[in-house]
N, CA, C and O atoms as a DFTB+ gen file, in Angstrom:
296 C
 N C O
     1  1      77.586      74.049     -36.499
     2  2      78.657      74.045     -35.524
     3  2      78.310      75.045     -34.424
     4  3      78.192      76.238     -34.703
     5  1      78.146      74.598     -33.204
     6  2      77.761      75.510     -32.123
     7  2      78.945      76.336     -31.603
     8  3      80.084      75.869     -31.578
     9  1      78.650      77.555     -31.197
    10  2      79.684      78.433     -30.653
    11  2      80.125      77.971     -29.267
    12  3      81.210      78.330     -28.810
    13  1      79.288      77.177     -28.597
    14  2      79.581      76.774     -27.214
    15  2      80.928      76.071     -27.069
    16  3      81.543      76.134     -26.005
    17  1      81.386      75.413     -28.107
    18  2      82.677      74.728     -27.994
    19  2      83.843      75.709     -27.855
    20  3      84.945      75.305     -27.481
    21  1      83.616      76.980     -28.149
    22  2      84.671      77.987     -28.063
    23  2      84.563      78.846     -26.803
    24  3      85.378      79.746     -26.600
    25  1      83.576      78.582     -25.966
    26  2      83.352      79.418     -24.791
    27  2      84.362      79.184     -23.677
    28  3      84.582      80.077     -22.859
    29  1      84.971      78.026     -23.623
    30  2      85.927      77.686     -22.561
    31  2      85.311      77.960     -21.198
    32  3      84.269      77.393     -20.868
    33  1      85.930      78.811     -20.409
    34  2      85.416      79.055     -19.059
    35  2      84.523      80.293     -18.992
    36  3      84.058      80.658     -17.911
    37  1      84.279      80.937     -20.118
    38  2      83.414      82.118     -20.127
    39  2      81.994      81.712     -19.758
    40  3      81.445      80.744     -20.285
    41  1      81.418      82.472     -18.845
    42  2      80.062      82.154     -18.411
    43  2      79.099      83.203     -18.917
    44  3      79.261      84.396     -18.661
    45  1      78.098      82.745     -19.636
    46  2      77.055      83.606     -20.164
    47  2      75.719      82.957     -19.858
    48  3      75.623      81.737     -19.727
    49  1      74.685      83.785     -19.746
    50  2      73.357      83.215     -19.550
    51  2      72.885      82.593     -20.860
    52  3      73.486      82.811     -21.912
    53  1      71.824      81.831     -20.790
    54  2      71.372      81.072     -21.958
    55  2      70.949      81.973     -23.116
    56  3      71.164      81.616     -24.275
    57  1      70.358      83.126     -22.834
    58  2      69.952      84.043     -23.910
    59  2      71.170      84.634     -24.614
    60  3      71.165      84.779     -25.837
    61  1      72.200      84.974     -23.866
    62  2      73.424      85.512     -24.469
    63  2      74.086      84.451     -25.339
    64  3      74.570      84.755     -26.429
    65  1      74.108      83.213     -24.866
    66  2      74.662      82.114     -25.668
    67  2      73.872      81.932     -26.957
    68  3      74.445      81.675     -28.016
    69  1      72.549      82.067     -26.859
    70  2      71.711      81.924     -28.044
    71  2      72.019      83.023     -29.061
    72  3      72.170      82.754     -30.252
    73  1      72.109      84.265     -28.576
    74  2      72.401      85.401     -29.453
    75  2      73.774      85.233     -30.111
    76  3      73.929      85.459     -31.311
    77  1      74.756      84.838     -29.319
    78  2      76.098      84.630     -29.879
    79  2      76.076      83.513     -30.918
    80  3      76.738      83.609     -31.951
    81  1      75.321      82.463     -30.647
    82  2      75.204      81.352     -31.593
    83  2      74.576      81.786     -32.906
    84  3      75.007      81.362     -33.979
    85  1      73.554      82.633     -32.821
    86  2      72.909      83.147     -34.035
    87  2      73.909      83.985     -34.830
    88  3      74.034      83.812     -36.042
    89  1      74.615      84.884     -34.164
    90  2      75.611      85.724     -34.839
    91  2      76.707      84.879     -35.462
    92  3      77.157      85.163     -36.572
    93  1      77.135      83.855     -34.764
    94  2      78.182      82.950     -35.252
    95  2      77.735      82.263     -36.536
    96  3      78.479      82.221     -37.516
    97  1      76.532      81.733     -36.528
    98  2      76.024      81.042     -37.717
    99  2      75.786      82.009     -38.872
   100  3      76.002      81.656     -40.032
   101  1      75.343      83.221     -38.565
   102  2      75.154      84.228     -39.608
   103  2      76.496      84.558     -40.275
   104  3      76.580      84.646     -41.500
   105  1      77.530      84.738     -39.469
   106  2      78.860      85.066     -40.008
   107  2      79.409      83.908     -40.829
   108  3      79.982      84.115     -41.899
   109  1      79.235      82.690     -40.330
   110  2      79.709      81.520     -41.066
   111  2      78.995      81.400     -42.407
   112  3      79.619      81.079     -43.419
   113  1      77.692      81.655     -42.416
   114  2      76.920      81.577     -43.662
   115  2      77.370      82.665     -44.636
   116  3      77.526      82.413     -45.831
   117  1      77.574      83.866     -44.121
   118  2      77.994      84.973     -44.982
   119  2      79.363      84.706     -45.602
   120  3      79.625      85.101     -46.738
   121  1      80.228      84.039     -44.853
   122  2      81.573      83.714     -45.355
   123  2      81.601      82.391     -46.115
   124  3      82.642      81.974     -46.622
   125  1      80.439      81.737     -46.186
   126  2      80.277      80.465     -46.903
   127  2      81.312      79.428     -46.465
   128  3      82.004      78.832     -47.292
   129  1      81.404      79.224     -45.144
   130  2      82.394      78.291     -44.611
   131  2      81.959      76.837     -44.685
   132  3      82.806      75.953     -44.812
   133  1      80.675      76.566     -44.609
   134  2      80.232      75.183     -44.614
   135  2      80.810      74.446     -43.421
   136  3      80.782      74.959     -42.302
   137  1      81.332      73.251     -43.644
   138  2      81.911      72.444     -42.563
   139  2      83.422      72.535     -42.524
   140  3      84.082      71.652     -41.976
   141  1      83.973      73.577     -43.090
   142  2      85.427      73.712     -43.115
   143  2      85.854      74.966     -42.372
   144  3      85.018      75.708     -41.858
   145  1      87.130      75.195     -42.320
   146  2      87.658      76.420     -41.747
   147  2      87.678      76.461     -40.243
   148  3      87.184      77.422     -39.655
   149  1      88.238      75.442     -39.587
   150  2      88.243      75.409     -38.125
   151  2      88.936      76.611     -37.501
   152  3      88.454      77.155     -36.508
   153  1      90.057      77.031     -38.070
   154  2      90.763      78.191     -37.530
   155  2      89.923      79.454     -37.696
   156  3      89.862      80.291     -36.795
   157  1      89.285      79.584     -38.838
   158  2      88.425      80.743     -39.083
   159  2      87.224      80.707     -38.141
   160  3      86.838      81.740     -37.594
   161  1      86.633      79.537     -37.946
   162  2      85.511      79.401     -37.006
   163  2      85.916      79.863     -35.619
   164  3      85.161      80.564     -34.945
   165  1      87.096      79.474     -35.198
   166  2      87.582      79.847     -33.875
   167  2      87.767      81.361     -33.780
   168  3      87.396      81.966     -32.774
   169  1      88.331      81.969     -34.804
   170  2      88.536      83.417     -34.799
   171  2      87.205      84.170     -34.775
   172  3      87.058      85.166     -34.067
   173  1      86.244      83.687     -35.552
   174  2      84.914      84.309     -35.557
   175  2      84.297      84.212     -34.162
   176  3      83.808      85.204     -33.620
   177  1      84.326      83.019     -33.591
   178  2      83.725      82.798     -32.274
   179  2      84.385      83.670     -31.211
   180  3      83.696      84.292     -30.403
   181  1      85.698      83.716     -31.208
   182  2      86.401      84.499     -30.182
   183  2      86.070      85.979     -30.291
   184  3      85.933      86.660     -29.275
   185  1      85.943      86.481     -31.509
   186  2      85.608      87.899     -31.678
   187  2      84.175      88.174     -31.215
   188  3      83.921      89.189     -30.566
   189  1      83.253      87.296     -31.537
   190  2      81.872      87.458     -31.086
   191  2      81.808      87.420     -29.560
   192  3      81.090      88.211     -28.948
   193  1      82.546      86.517     -28.956
   194  2      82.582      86.404     -27.498
   195  2      83.141      87.687     -26.882
   196  3      82.602      88.190     -25.895
   197  1      84.219      88.216     -27.463
   198  2      84.803      89.471     -26.968
   199  2      83.789      90.604     -27.017
   200  3      83.644      91.364     -26.060
   201  1      83.091      90.709     -28.139
   202  2      82.099      91.773     -28.289
   203  2      80.929      91.585     -27.322
   204  3      80.420      92.559     -26.768
   205  1      80.508      90.352     -27.120
   206  2      79.408      90.084     -26.181
   207  2      79.808      90.440     -24.750
   208  3      78.974      90.887     -23.963
   209  1      81.062      90.245     -24.421
   210  2      81.534      90.597     -23.073
   211  2      81.461      92.097     -22.829
   212  3      81.366      92.534     -21.682
   213  1      81.504      92.899     -23.910
   214  2      81.393      94.353     -23.758
   215  2      79.941      94.792     -23.631
   216  3      79.663      95.960     -23.360
   217  1      79.013      93.852     -23.828
   218  2      77.597      94.158     -23.673
   219  2      76.799      94.158     -24.963
   220  3      75.581      94.334     -24.934
   221  1      77.462      93.965     -26.092
   222  2      76.740      93.941     -27.370
   223  2      75.999      92.618     -27.498
   224  3      76.618      91.555     -27.487
   225  1      74.675      92.678     -27.619
   226  2      73.875      91.460     -27.693
   227  2      72.926      91.441     -28.886
   228  3      71.960      90.678     -28.899
   229  1      73.191      92.259     -29.870
   230  2      72.398      92.252     -31.091
   231  2      73.119      91.356     -32.092
   232  3      74.235      91.680     -32.498
   233  1      72.520      90.241     -32.502
   234  2      73.226      89.319     -33.397
   235  2      73.614      89.955     -34.734
   236  3      74.640      89.601     -35.314
   237  1      72.797      90.890     -35.222
   238  2      73.139      91.562     -36.478
   239  2      74.402      92.405     -36.324
   240  3      75.275      92.397     -37.191
   241  1      74.488      93.124     -35.225
   242  2      75.660      93.967     -34.964
   243  2      76.896      93.099     -34.756
   244  3      77.966      93.410     -35.278
   245  1      76.757      92.019     -34.000
   246  2      77.883      91.113     -33.774
   247  2      78.394      90.543     -35.097
   248  3      79.598      90.536     -35.353
   249  1      77.482      90.071     -35.924
   250  2      77.846      89.490     -37.209
   251  2      78.520      90.529     -38.104
   252  3      79.570      90.259     -38.688
   253  1      77.925      91.707     -38.213
   254  2      78.483      92.760     -39.070
   255  2      79.877      93.176     -38.615
   256  3      80.749      93.430     -39.446
   257  1      80.092      93.248     -37.315
   258  2      81.414      93.621     -36.797
   259  2      82.469      92.591     -37.207
   260  3      83.575      92.948     -37.612
   261  1      82.113      91.323     -37.096
   262  2      83.044      90.257     -37.486
   263  2      83.312      90.306     -38.983
   264  3      84.462      90.209     -39.411
   265  1      82.268      90.455     -39.777
   266  2      82.441      90.492     -41.232
   267  2      83.275      91.695     -41.662
   268  3      84.103      91.585     -42.566
   269  1      83.061      92.840     -41.022
   270  2      83.847      94.033     -41.335
   271  2      85.332      93.775     -41.086
   272  3      86.178      94.132     -41.905
   273  1      85.637      93.154     -39.950
   274  2      87.033      92.848     -39.614
   275  2      87.645      91.860     -40.597
   276  3      88.793      92.021     -41.009
   277  1      86.889      90.848     -40.970
   278  2      87.418      89.853     -41.905
   279  2      87.645      90.458     -43.278
   280  3      88.624      90.133     -43.949
   281  1      86.746      91.337     -43.698
   282  2      86.890      91.955     -45.024
   283  2      88.095      92.885     -45.082
   284  3      88.681      93.062     -46.150
   285  1      88.475      93.479     -43.960
   286  2      89.650      94.343     -43.912
   287  2      90.930      93.551     -44.153
   288  3      91.921      94.097     -44.639
   289  1      90.909      92.261     -43.810
   290  2      92.109      91.437     -43.908
   291  2      92.209      90.695     -45.229
   292  3      93.167      89.955     -45.455
   293  1      91.231      90.886     -46.102
   294  2      91.259      90.199     -47.397
   295  2      91.968      91.020     -48.446
   296  3      92.082      90.590     -49.594
């Protein structure tokens, strides 16, 4: 599932989109979502996009930040 469907009007260069996509897939794999969890996918994507807008472009850091937030809510 590509993150691009959640970008809406946000404009990023192709490398930033690639990095966000990698982080998105890493987070989905870590949470073992498979092809389910549309609401969760959207929340993961939006958080990654927010972090990327602040300048964070390391997919490991993006993924870890999302996982940390999700684990706090469990």
